[in-house]
N, CA, C and O atoms as CSV, one atom per row, in Angstrom:
chain,resi,resn,atom,element,x,y,z
A,1,MET,N,N,-155.411,-240.033,-44.760
A,1,MET,CA,C,-156.260,-241.098,-45.264
A,1,MET,C,C,-157.690,-240.851,-44.805
A,1,MET,O,O,-157.945,-240.591,-43.629
A,2,THR,N,N,-158.593,-240.933,-45.729
A,2,THR,CA,C,-160.004,-240.755,-45.362
A,2,THR,C,C,-160.634,-242.118,-45.039
A,2,THR,O,O,-160.178,-243.164,-45.503
A,3,ASP,N,N,-161.664,-242.065,-44.253
A,3,ASP,CA,C,-162.373,-243.273,-43.859
A,3,ASP,C,C,-163.847,-243.054,-44.148
A,3,ASP,O,O,-164.485,-242.227,-43.496
A,4,PRO,N,N,-164.402,-243.782,-45.115
A,4,PRO,CA,C,-165.814,-243.549,-45.480
A,4,PRO,C,C,-166.805,-243.836,-44.344
A,4,PRO,O,O,-167.851,-243.191,-44.269
A,5,LEU,N,N,-166.496,-244.784,-43.466
A,5,LEU,CA,C,-167.390,-245.054,-42.347
A,5,LEU,C,C,-167.323,-243.903,-41.350
A,5,LEU,O,O,-168.356,-243.461,-40.846
A,6,LEU,N,N,-166.129,-243.418,-41.062
A,6,LEU,CA,C,-165.992,-242.272,-40.154
A,6,LEU,C,C,-166.725,-241.060,-40.719
A,6,LEU,O,O,-167.414,-240.346,-39.991
A,7,ASP,N,N,-166.569,-240.836,-42.022
A,7,ASP,CA,C,-167.267,-239.709,-42.654
A,7,ASP,C,C,-168.778,-239.848,-42.525
A,7,ASP,O,O,-169.463,-238.866,-42.239
A,8,LEU,N,N,-169.302,-241.033,-42.728
A,8,LEU,CA,C,-170.734,-241.290,-42.635
A,8,LEU,C,C,-171.222,-241.087,-41.197
A,8,LEU,O,O,-172.264,-240.467,-40.986
A,9,VAL,N,N,-170.505,-241.586,-40.233
A,9,VAL,CA,C,-170.892,-241.441,-38.829
A,9,VAL,C,C,-170.901,-239.956,-38.458
A,9,VAL,O,O,-171.844,-239.477,-37.829
A,10,ARG,N,N,-169.864,-239.239,-38.842
A,10,ARG,CA,C,-169.800,-237.802,-38.522
A,10,ARG,C,C,-170.936,-237.039,-39.175
A,10,ARG,O,O,-171.554,-236.186,-38.537
A,11,GLU,N,N,-171.221,-237.329,-40.424
A,11,GLU,CA,C,-172.301,-236.628,-41.129
A,11,GLU,C,C,-173.657,-236.975,-40.516
A,11,GLU,O,O,-174.517,-236.103,-40.386
A,12,TYR,N,N,-173.853,-238.210,-40.147
A,12,TYR,CA,C,-175.094,-238.591,-39.479
A,12,TYR,C,C,-175.261,-237.804,-38.166
A,12,TYR,O,O,-176.333,-237.260,-37.899
A,13,ARG,N,N,-174.220,-237.749,-37.369
A,13,ARG,CA,C,-174.304,-237.011,-36.115
A,13,ARG,C,C,-174.562,-235.525,-36.358
A,13,ARG,O,O,-175.336,-234.898,-35.635
A,14,HIS,N,N,-173.918,-234.973,-37.367
A,14,HIS,CA,C,-174.126,-233.564,-37.711
A,14,HIS,C,C,-175.588,-233.331,-38.112
A,14,HIS,O,O,-176.209,-232.363,-37.674
A,15,GLN,N,N,-176.116,-234.199,-38.926
A,15,GLN,CA,C,-177.491,-234.020,-39.399
A,15,GLN,C,C,-178.507,-234.223,-38.271
A,15,GLN,O,O,-179.584,-233.628,-38.304
A,16,ILE,N,N,-178.189,-235.039,-37.291
A,16,ILE,CA,C,-179.030,-235.148,-36.098
A,16,ILE,C,C,-179.064,-233.807,-35.373
A,16,ILE,O,O,-180.122,-233.371,-34.918
A,17,GLU,N,N,-177.896,-233.145,-35.264
A,17,GLU,CA,C,-177.849,-231.841,-34.624
A,17,GLU,C,C,-178.669,-230.816,-35.405
A,17,GLU,O,O,-179.377,-230.004,-34.810
A,18,VAL,N,N,-178.580,-230.850,-36.711
A,18,VAL,CA,C,-179.388,-229.940,-37.548
A,18,VAL,C,C,-180.875,-230.194,-37.296
A,18,VAL,O,O,-181.648,-229.255,-37.107
A,19,PHE,N,N,-181.266,-231.457,-37.294
A,19,PHE,CA,C,-182.664,-231.810,-37.046
A,19,PHE,C,C,-183.106,-231.338,-35.663
A,19,PHE,O,O,-184.178,-230.750,-35.515
A,20,ASN,N,N,-182.289,-231.593,-34.665
A,20,ASN,CA,C,-182.643,-231.229,-33.280
A,20,ASN,C,C,-182.727,-229.731,-33.072
A,20,ASN,O,O,-183.366,-229.278,-32.123
A,21,ALA,N,N,-182.096,-228.953,-33.938
A,21,ALA,CA,C,-182.145,-227.500,-33.821
A,21,ALA,C,C,-183.400,-226.901,-34.469
A,21,ALA,O,O,-183.604,-225.688,-34.419
A,22,SER,N,N,-184.229,-227.736,-35.068
A,22,SER,CA,C,-185.459,-227.250,-35.715
A,22,SER,C,C,-186.472,-226.829,-34.653
A,22,SER,O,O,-186.417,-227.275,-33.507
A,23,PRO,N,N,-187.395,-225.962,-35.061
A,23,PRO,CA,C,-188.418,-225.529,-34.094
A,23,PRO,C,C,-189.227,-226.715,-33.564
A,23,PRO,O,O,-189.537,-227.633,-34.322
A,24,PRO,N,N,-189.568,-226.708,-32.290
A,24,PRO,CA,C,-190.284,-227.849,-31.711
A,24,PRO,C,C,-191.743,-227.944,-32.155
A,24,PRO,O,O,-192.374,-228.987,-31.980
A,25,ASP,N,N,-192.276,-226.884,-32.718
A,25,ASP,CA,C,-193.708,-226.876,-33.056
A,25,ASP,C,C,-193.997,-227.107,-34.532
A,25,ASP,O,O,-195.032,-226.667,-35.032
A,26,ILE,N,N,-193.086,-227.800,-35.248
A,26,ILE,CA,C,-193.364,-228.070,-36.661
A,26,ILE,C,C,-194.378,-229.193,-36.785
A,26,ILE,O,O,-194.533,-230.019,-35.885
A,27,SER,N,N,-195.063,-229.208,-37.917
A,27,SER,CA,C,-196.090,-230.215,-38.152
A,27,SER,C,C,-195.465,-231.583,-38.396
A,27,SER,O,O,-194.257,-231.692,-38.609
A,28,ILE,N,N,-196.277,-232.605,-38.365
A,28,ILE,CA,C,-195.802,-233.963,-38.644
A,28,ILE,C,C,-195.230,-234.051,-40.048
A,28,ILE,O,O,-194.208,-234.700,-40.271
A,29,GLU,N,N,-195.887,-233.401,-40.984
A,29,GLU,CA,C,-195.397,-233.400,-42.380
A,29,GLU,C,C,-194.033,-232.696,-42.476
A,29,GLU,O,O,-193.131,-233.179,-43.160
A,30,GLU,N,N,-193.891,-231.564,-41.797
A,30,GLU,CA,C,-192.623,-230.844,-41.803
A,30,GLU,C,C,-191.536,-231.667,-41.134
A,30,GLU,O,O,-190.390,-231.683,-41.584
A,31,ASP,N,N,-191.904,-232.353,-40.052
A,31,ASP,CA,C,-190.967,-233.213,-39.360
A,31,ASP,C,C,-190.468,-234.332,-40.282
A,31,ASP,O,O,-189.268,-234.600,-40.339
A,32,GLU,N,N,-191.369,-234.969,-40.988
A,32,GLU,CA,C,-191.010,-236.045,-41.905
A,32,GLU,C,C,-190.133,-235.522,-43.047
A,32,GLU,O,O,-189.192,-236.199,-43.461
A,33,GLU,N,N,-190.434,-234.330,-43.554
A,33,GLU,CA,C,-189.611,-233.731,-44.601
A,33,GLU,C,C,-188.221,-233.422,-44.085
A,33,GLU,O,O,-187.230,-233.639,-44.784
A,34,LEU,N,N,-188.144,-232.915,-42.862
A,34,LEU,CA,C,-186.853,-232.598,-42.283
A,34,LEU,C,C,-186.007,-233.853,-42.058
A,34,LEU,O,O,-184.799,-233.840,-42.295
A,35,VAL,N,N,-186.633,-234.922,-41.607
A,35,VAL,CA,C,-185.907,-236.176,-41.462
A,35,VAL,C,C,-185.341,-236.597,-42.824
A,35,VAL,O,O,-184.191,-237.026,-42.921
A,36,ALA,N,N,-186.151,-236.473,-43.854
A,36,ALA,CA,C,-185.743,-236.918,-45.204
A,36,ALA,C,C,-184.566,-236.122,-45.761
A,36,ALA,O,O,-183.821,-236.634,-46.596
A,37,VAL,N,N,-184.386,-234.890,-45.319
A,37,VAL,CA,C,-183.280,-234.083,-45.852
A,37,VAL,C,C,-182.137,-233.912,-44.853
A,37,VAL,O,O,-181.135,-233.272,-45.170
A,38,THR,N,N,-182.274,-234.477,-43.648
A,38,THR,CA,C,-181.175,-234.370,-42.688
A,38,THR,C,C,-180.647,-235.765,-42.388
A,38,THR,O,O,-179.883,-236.316,-43.181
A,39,TRP,N,N,-181.036,-236.343,-41.265
A,39,TRP,CA,C,-180.388,-237.580,-40.827
A,39,TRP,C,C,-180.960,-238.835,-41.463
A,39,TRP,O,O,-180.298,-239.873,-41.436
A,40,GLY,N,N,-182.146,-238.791,-42.027
A,40,GLY,CA,C,-182.799,-239.991,-42.546
A,40,GLY,C,C,-181.976,-240.795,-43.544
A,40,GLY,O,O,-181.806,-242.000,-43.358
A,41,PRO,N,N,-181.454,-240.161,-44.606
A,41,PRO,CA,C,-180.680,-240.927,-45.572
A,41,PRO,C,C,-179.404,-241.563,-44.991
A,41,PRO,O,O,-179.001,-242.655,-45.393
A,42,HIS,N,N,-178.794,-240.866,-44.055
A,42,HIS,CA,C,-177.574,-241.380,-43.441
A,42,HIS,C,C,-177.895,-242.564,-42.529
A,42,HIS,O,O,-177.157,-243.548,-42.489
A,43,TYR,N,N,-179.005,-242.453,-41.798
A,43,TYR,CA,C,-179.451,-243.555,-40.961
A,43,TYR,C,C,-179.748,-244.799,-41.811
A,43,TYR,O,O,-179.370,-245.915,-41.456
A,44,GLU,N,N,-180.427,-244.581,-42.927
A,44,GLU,CA,C,-180.761,-245.689,-43.811
A,44,GLU,C,C,-179.491,-246.405,-44.298
A,44,GLU,O,O,-179.431,-247.634,-44.341
A,45,ARG,N,N,-178.486,-245.610,-44.662
A,45,ARG,CA,C,-177.231,-246.228,-45.132
A,45,ARG,C,C,-176.538,-246.959,-43.998
A,45,ARG,O,O,-175.984,-248.038,-44.211
A,46,LEU,N,N,-176.556,-246.400,-42.805
A,46,LEU,CA,C,-175.943,-247.075,-41.657
A,46,LEU,C,C,-176.646,-248.409,-41.381
A,46,LEU,O,O,-176.008,-249.376,-40.964
A,47,CYS,N,N,-177.941,-248.454,-41.613
A,47,CYS,CA,C,-178.728,-249.670,-41.352
A,47,CYS,C,C,-178.630,-250.711,-42.439
A,47,CYS,O,O,-178.843,-251.897,-42.185
A,48,THR,N,N,-178.309,-250.283,-43.658
A,48,THR,CA,C,-178.354,-251.223,-44.780
A,48,THR,C,C,-177.005,-251.496,-45.438
A,48,THR,O,O,-176.721,-252.636,-45.805
A,49,ALA,N,N,-176.179,-250.479,-45.592
A,49,ALA,CA,C,-174.939,-250.684,-46.345
A,49,ALA,C,C,-173.837,-249.702,-45.929
A,49,ALA,O,O,-173.346,-248.932,-46.755
A,50,PRO,N,N,-173.454,-249.729,-44.662
A,50,PRO,CA,C,-172.374,-248.826,-44.278
A,50,PRO,C,C,-171.049,-249.292,-44.895
A,50,PRO,O,O,-170.807,-250.494,-45.005
A,51,PRO,N,N,-170.205,-248.360,-45.291
A,51,PRO,CA,C,-168.888,-248.764,-45.836
A,51,PRO,C,C,-168.009,-249.309,-44.703
A,51,PRO,O,O,-168.203,-248.978,-43.533
A,52,ASP,N,N,-167.071,-250.124,-45.064
A,52,ASP,CA,C,-166.136,-250.660,-44.080
A,52,ASP,C,C,-165.233,-249.569,-43.546
A,52,ASP,O,O,-164.866,-248.648,-44.275
A,53,ALA,N,N,-164.873,-249.669,-42.274
A,53,ALA,CA,C,-163.899,-248.760,-41.673
A,53,ALA,C,C,-162.536,-249.020,-42.301
A,53,ALA,O,O,-162.172,-250.163,-42.578
A,54,THR,N,N,-161.792,-247.947,-42.519
A,54,THR,CA,C,-160.450,-248.076,-43.049
A,54,THR,C,C,-159.399,-247.524,-42.088
A,54,THR,O,O,-158.200,-247.594,-42.361
A,55,THR,N,N,-159.851,-246.981,-40.975
A,55,THR,CA,C,-158.952,-246.474,-39.958
A,55,THR,C,C,-159.426,-246.929,-38.572
A,55,THR,O,O,-160.597,-247.261,-38.387
A,56,LEU,N,N,-158.531,-246.941,-37.630
A,56,LEU,CA,C,-158.905,-247.281,-36.267
A,56,LEU,C,C,-159.891,-246.249,-35.727
A,56,LEU,O,O,-160.834,-246.608,-35.022
A,57,GLU,N,N,-159.688,-244.981,-36.048
A,57,GLU,CA,C,-160.603,-243.928,-35.604
A,57,GLU,C,C,-162.023,-244.201,-36.121
A,57,GLU,O,O,-162.996,-244.049,-35.383
A,58,GLY,N,N,-162.133,-244.598,-37.377
A,58,GLY,CA,C,-163.443,-244.891,-37.953
A,58,GLY,C,C,-164.111,-246.077,-37.278
A,58,GLY,O,O,-165.317,-246.048,-37.029
A,59,ALA,N,N,-163.352,-247.113,-36.979
A,59,ALA,CA,C,-163.911,-248.285,-36.304
A,59,ALA,C,C,-164.363,-247.922,-34.888
A,59,ALA,O,O,-165.428,-248.360,-34.454
A,60,VAL,N,N,-163.584,-247.145,-34.177
A,60,VAL,CA,C,-163.929,-246.765,-32.820
A,60,VAL,C,C,-165.165,-245.864,-32.819
A,60,VAL,O,O,-166.054,-246.037,-31.985
A,61,GLU,N,N,-165.227,-244.918,-33.733
A,61,GLU,CA,C,-166.409,-244.031,-33.801
A,61,GLU,C,C,-167.669,-244.803,-34.150
A,61,GLU,O,O,-168.751,-244.479,-33.661
A,62,ALA,N,N,-167.540,-245.818,-34.988
A,62,ALA,CA,C,-168.671,-246.649,-35.340
A,62,ALA,C,C,-169.184,-247.413,-34.119
A,62,ALA,O,O,-170.393,-247.491,-33.900
A,63,VAL,N,N,-168.292,-247.963,-33.342
A,63,VAL,CA,C,-168.690,-248.661,-32.120
A,63,VAL,C,C,-169.323,-247.679,-31.144
A,63,VAL,O,O,-170.329,-247.990,-30.506
A,64,ARG,N,N,-168.738,-246.504,-31.031
A,64,ARG,CA,C,-169.283,-245.468,-30.150
A,64,ARG,C,C,-170.697,-245.071,-30.598
A,64,ARG,O,O,-171.574,-244.858,-29.760
A,65,LEU,N,N,-170.918,-244.973,-31.907
A,65,LEU,CA,C,-172.245,-244.637,-32.420
A,65,LEU,C,C,-173.249,-245.712,-32.015
A,65,LEU,O,O,-174.336,-245.390,-31.536
A,66,VAL,N,N,-172.903,-246.967,-32.196
A,66,VAL,CA,C,-173.807,-248.055,-31.796
A,66,VAL,C,C,-174.128,-247.953,-30.321
A,66,VAL,O,O,-175.288,-248.082,-29.929
A,67,HIS,N,N,-173.134,-247.727,-29.510
A,67,HIS,CA,C,-173.352,-247.583,-28.063
A,67,HIS,C,C,-174.330,-246.438,-27.784
A,67,HIS,O,O,-175.299,-246.599,-27.041
A,68,ASP,N,N,-174.059,-245.288,-28.387
A,68,ASP,CA,C,-174.901,-244.114,-28.134
A,68,ASP,C,C,-176.329,-244.313,-28.630
A,68,ASP,O,O,-177.283,-243.930,-27.954
A,69,GLU,N,N,-176.472,-244.898,-29.784
A,69,GLU,CA,C,-177.811,-245.132,-30.344
A,69,GLU,C,C,-178.597,-246.114,-29.473
A,69,GLU,O,O,-179.786,-245.913,-29.226
A,70,GLN,N,N,-177.945,-247.156,-29.018
A,70,GLN,CA,C,-178.609,-248.126,-28.142
A,70,GLN,C,C,-179.035,-247.470,-26.822
A,70,GLN,O,O,-180.127,-247.724,-26.313
A,71,LYS,N,N,-178.173,-246.641,-26.292
A,71,LYS,CA,C,-178.446,-245.959,-25.026
A,71,LYS,C,C,-179.600,-244.967,-25.194
A,71,LYS,O,O,-180.475,-244.899,-24.331
A,72,LEU,N,N,-179.617,-244.211,-26.267
A,72,LEU,CA,C,-180.624,-243.161,-26.459
A,72,LEU,C,C,-181.913,-243.650,-27.068
A,72,LEU,O,O,-182.990,-243.176,-26.708
A,73,CYS,N,N,-181.816,-244.602,-27.997
A,73,CYS,CA,C,-182.991,-244.978,-28.798
A,73,CYS,C,C,-183.468,-246.415,-28.567
A,73,CYS,O,O,-184.565,-246.775,-28.992
A,74,GLY,N,N,-182.683,-247.212,-27.921
A,74,GLY,CA,C,-183.058,-248.604,-27.716
A,74,GLY,C,C,-182.628,-249.492,-28.855
A,74,GLY,O,O,-181.794,-249.107,-29.674
A,75,SER,N,N,-183.181,-250.656,-28.908
A,75,SER,CA,C,-182.764,-251.688,-29.856
A,75,SER,C,C,-183.000,-251.268,-31.307
A,75,SER,O,O,-184.111,-250.911,-31.700
A,76,GLN,N,N,-181.939,-251.321,-32.075
A,76,GLN,CA,C,-181.968,-251.036,-33.497
A,76,GLN,C,C,-181.102,-252.089,-34.199
A,76,GLN,O,O,-179.984,-251.785,-34.616
A,77,PRO,N,N,-181.599,-253.314,-34.334
A,77,PRO,CA,C,-180.747,-254.401,-34.799
A,77,PRO,C,C,-180.077,-254.143,-36.148
A,77,PRO,O,O,-178.916,-254.512,-36.329
A,78,ASP,N,N,-180.761,-253.534,-37.080
A,78,ASP,CA,C,-180.134,-253.316,-38.392
A,78,ASP,C,C,-178.936,-252.394,-38.288
A,78,ASP,O,O,-177.882,-252.666,-38.863
A,79,LEU,N,N,-179.099,-251.292,-37.545
A,79,LEU,CA,C,-177.981,-250.383,-37.366
A,79,LEU,C,C,-176.855,-251.071,-36.593
A,79,LEU,O,O,-175.693,-251.000,-36.993
A,80,THR,N,N,-177.194,-251.729,-35.500
A,80,THR,CA,C,-176.184,-252.371,-34.660
A,80,THR,C,C,-175.393,-253.406,-35.436
A,80,THR,O,O,-174.163,-253.367,-35.442
A,81,ILE,N,N,-176.062,-254.307,-36.072
A,81,ILE,CA,C,-175.377,-255.408,-36.777
A,81,ILE,C,C,-174.526,-254.877,-37.924
A,81,ILE,O,O,-173.365,-255.261,-38.063
A,82,ASN,N,N,-175.086,-254.009,-38.735
A,82,ASN,CA,C,-174.366,-253.553,-39.924
A,82,ASN,C,C,-173.229,-252.598,-39.620
A,82,ASN,O,O,-172.186,-252.668,-40.271
A,83,VAL,N,N,-173.395,-251.709,-38.653
A,83,VAL,CA,C,-172.321,-250.811,-38.289
A,83,VAL,C,C,-171.192,-251.557,-37.575
A,83,VAL,O,O,-170.016,-251.287,-37.822
A,84,LEU,N,N,-171.542,-252.484,-36.702
A,84,LEU,CA,C,-170.485,-253.277,-36.057
A,84,LEU,C,C,-169.754,-254.145,-37.079
A,84,LEU,O,O,-168.538,-254.305,-36.975
A,85,ARG,N,N,-170.452,-254.707,-38.057
A,85,ARG,CA,C,-169.792,-255.471,-39.101
A,85,ARG,C,C,-168.800,-254.603,-39.860
A,85,ARG,O,O,-167.679,-255.023,-40.149
A,86,ALA,N,N,-169.231,-253.382,-40.178
A,86,ALA,CA,C,-168.358,-252.436,-40.914
A,86,ALA,C,C,-167.124,-252.065,-40.078
A,86,ALA,O,O,-166.023,-251.935,-40.613
A,87,ALA,N,N,-167.315,-251.898,-38.781
A,87,ALA,CA,C,-166.188,-251.593,-37.899
A,87,ALA,C,C,-165.239,-252.774,-37.784
A,87,ALA,O,O,-164.021,-252.604,-37.839
A,88,LEU,N,N,-165.795,-253.975,-37.624
A,88,LEU,CA,C,-164.977,-255.177,-37.496
A,88,LEU,C,C,-164.187,-255.500,-38.743
A,88,LEU,O,O,-163.159,-256.173,-38.672
A,89,ALA,N,N,-164.652,-255.030,-39.877
A,89,ALA,CA,C,-163.936,-255.296,-41.138
A,89,ALA,C,C,-162.488,-254.819,-41.073
A,89,ALA,O,O,-161.594,-255.457,-41.629
A,90,LEU,N,N,-162.263,-253.712,-40.401
A,90,LEU,CA,C,-160.888,-253.211,-40.249
A,90,LEU,C,C,-160.022,-254.215,-39.513
A,90,LEU,O,O,-158.899,-254.498,-39.933
A,91,PHE,N,N,-160.540,-254.759,-38.410
A,91,PHE,CA,C,-159.771,-255.695,-37.609
A,91,PHE,C,C,-159.610,-257.044,-38.343
A,91,PHE,O,O,-158.556,-257.675,-38.258
A,92,ASP,N,N,-160.632,-257.466,-39.042
A,92,ASP,CA,C,-160.543,-258.699,-39.806
A,92,ASP,C,C,-159.479,-258.573,-40.889
A,92,ASP,O,O,-158.702,-259.502,-41.112
A,93,GLU,N,N,-159.444,-257.436,-41.555
A,93,GLU,CA,C,-158.450,-257.221,-42.613
A,93,GLU,C,C,-157.041,-257.203,-42.050
A,93,GLU,O,O,-156.122,-257.792,-42.620
A,94,ARG,N,N,-156.882,-256.523,-40.929
A,94,ARG,CA,C,-155.562,-256.454,-40.299
A,94,ARG,C,C,-155.085,-257.826,-39.834
A,94,ARG,O,O,-153.899,-258.142,-39.930
A,95,ARG,N,N,-156.011,-258.636,-39.331
A,95,ARG,CA,C,-155.661,-259.980,-38.886
A,95,ARG,C,C,-155.246,-260.844,-40.091
A,95,ARG,O,O,-154.298,-261.625,-40.003
A,96,ALA,N,N,-155.953,-260.698,-41.195
A,96,ALA,CA,C,-155.629,-261.461,-42.405
A,96,ALA,C,C,-154.263,-261.090,-42.966
A,96,ALA,O,O,-153.584,-261.922,-43.567
A,97,GLN,N,N,-153.863,-259.834,-42.766
A,97,GLN,CA,C,-152.579,-259.367,-43.286
A,97,GLN,C,C,-151.415,-259.755,-42.399
A,97,GLN,O,O,-150.264,-259.738,-42.835
A,98,ALA,N,N,-151.711,-260.110,-41.140
A,98,ALA,CA,C,-150.651,-260.410,-40.175
A,98,ALA,C,C,-150.029,-261.763,-40.438
A,98,ALA,O,O,-149.119,-262.175,-39.718
Protein backbone atom coordinates (compact mmCIF):
# COMPACT_ATOMS: atom_id res chain seq x y z
CA MET A 1 0.00 0.00 0.00
CA THR A 2 1.37 3.39 -0.89
CA ASP A 3 0.98 6.43 1.29
CA PRO A 4 0.92 9.81 -0.48
CA LEU A 5 2.00 11.71 2.65
CA LEU A 6 4.92 9.35 3.23
CA ASP A 7 5.92 9.74 -0.42
CA LEU A 8 5.77 13.53 -0.15
CA VAL A 9 7.82 13.62 3.07
CA ARG A 10 10.45 11.32 1.58
CA GLU A 11 10.68 13.33 -1.63
CA TYR A 12 10.94 16.59 0.32
CA ARG A 13 13.79 15.17 2.40
CA HIS A 14 15.51 13.87 -0.73
CA GLN A 15 15.24 17.23 -2.45
CA ILE A 16 16.69 18.96 0.63
CA GLU A 17 19.70 16.64 0.29
CA VAL A 18 20.01 17.53 -3.41
CA PHE A 19 19.86 21.22 -2.55
CA ASN A 20 22.38 20.88 0.27
CA ALA A 21 24.82 19.13 -2.08
CA SER A 22 24.97 22.21 -4.33
CA PRO A 23 28.11 24.34 -4.40
CA PRO A 24 28.22 26.81 -1.50
CA ASP A 25 29.27 29.72 -3.71
CA ILE A 26 26.24 29.93 -6.01
CA SER A 27 24.59 33.28 -6.57
CA ILE A 28 21.34 34.34 -4.93
CA GLU A 29 19.57 33.89 -8.27
CA GLU A 30 21.01 30.38 -8.68
CA ASP A 31 20.03 29.57 -5.12
CA GLU A 32 16.44 30.69 -5.74
CA GLU A 33 16.30 28.67 -8.97
CA LEU A 34 17.62 25.60 -7.19
CA VAL A 35 15.02 25.94 -4.44
CA ALA A 36 12.32 26.16 -7.13
CA VAL A 37 13.40 22.89 -8.75
CA THR A 38 14.29 20.92 -5.62
CA TRP A 39 12.60 21.24 -2.24
CA GLY A 40 10.52 24.38 -2.79
CA PRO A 41 7.45 22.84 -4.45
CA HIS A 42 7.34 20.01 -1.91
CA TYR A 43 7.62 22.44 0.99
CA GLU A 44 4.78 24.51 -0.48
CA ARG A 45 2.56 21.43 -0.70
CA LEU A 46 3.43 20.41 2.86
CA CYS A 47 2.47 23.91 4.03
CA THR A 48 -0.76 24.21 2.07
CA ALA A 49 -2.26 20.87 1.06
CA PRO A 50 -0.46 17.75 2.23
CA PRO A 51 -2.35 14.53 1.48
CA ASP A 52 -3.68 12.55 4.41
CA ALA A 53 -1.58 9.71 5.77
CA THR A 54 -2.87 6.28 4.84
CA THR A 55 -0.36 4.21 6.82
CA LEU A 56 1.05 4.33 10.31
CA GLU A 57 4.53 4.74 8.80
CA GLY A 58 3.35 7.81 6.89
CA ALA A 59 1.79 9.37 9.97
CA VAL A 60 4.91 8.75 12.06
CA GLU A 61 7.23 10.14 9.38
CA ALA A 62 5.05 13.24 9.10
CA VAL A 63 5.29 13.84 12.85
CA ARG A 64 9.03 13.23 12.68
CA LEU A 65 9.32 15.78 9.86
CA VAL A 66 7.50 18.42 11.93
CA HIS A 67 9.81 17.71 14.85
CA ASP A 68 12.93 17.94 12.69
CA GLU A 69 11.81 21.10 10.92
CA GLN A 70 10.96 22.82 14.20
CA LYS A 71 14.32 21.81 15.66
CA LEU A 72 16.35 22.91 12.62
CA CYS A 73 14.38 25.85 11.25
CA GLY A 74 12.20 27.15 14.05
CA SER A 75 8.53 28.01 13.96
CA GLN A 76 6.76 27.17 10.73
CA PRO A 77 3.07 27.23 11.65
CA ASP A 78 1.72 26.40 8.18
CA LEU A 79 3.90 23.32 7.85
CA THR A 80 3.31 22.24 11.44
CA ILE A 81 -0.45 22.61 11.43
CA ASN A 82 -1.09 21.12 8.00
CA VAL A 83 1.32 18.20 8.25
CA LEU A 84 0.08 17.27 11.72
CA ARG A 85 -3.52 17.48 10.48
CA ALA A 86 -2.63 15.14 7.61
CA ALA A 87 -0.95 12.71 10.02
CA LEU A 88 -3.86 12.82 12.47
CA ALA A 89 -6.31 12.00 9.68
CA LEU A 90 -5.13 8.39 9.82
CA PHE A 91 -5.94 8.12 13.52
CA ASP A 92 -9.24 9.96 13.17
CA GLU A 93 -10.31 7.58 10.40
CA ARG A 94 -9.31 4.53 12.41
CA ARG A 95 -11.22 5.81 15.43
CA ALA A 96 -14.32 6.41 13.30
CA GLN A 97 -14.13 2.85 11.97
CA ALA A 98 -13.80 1.31 15.43
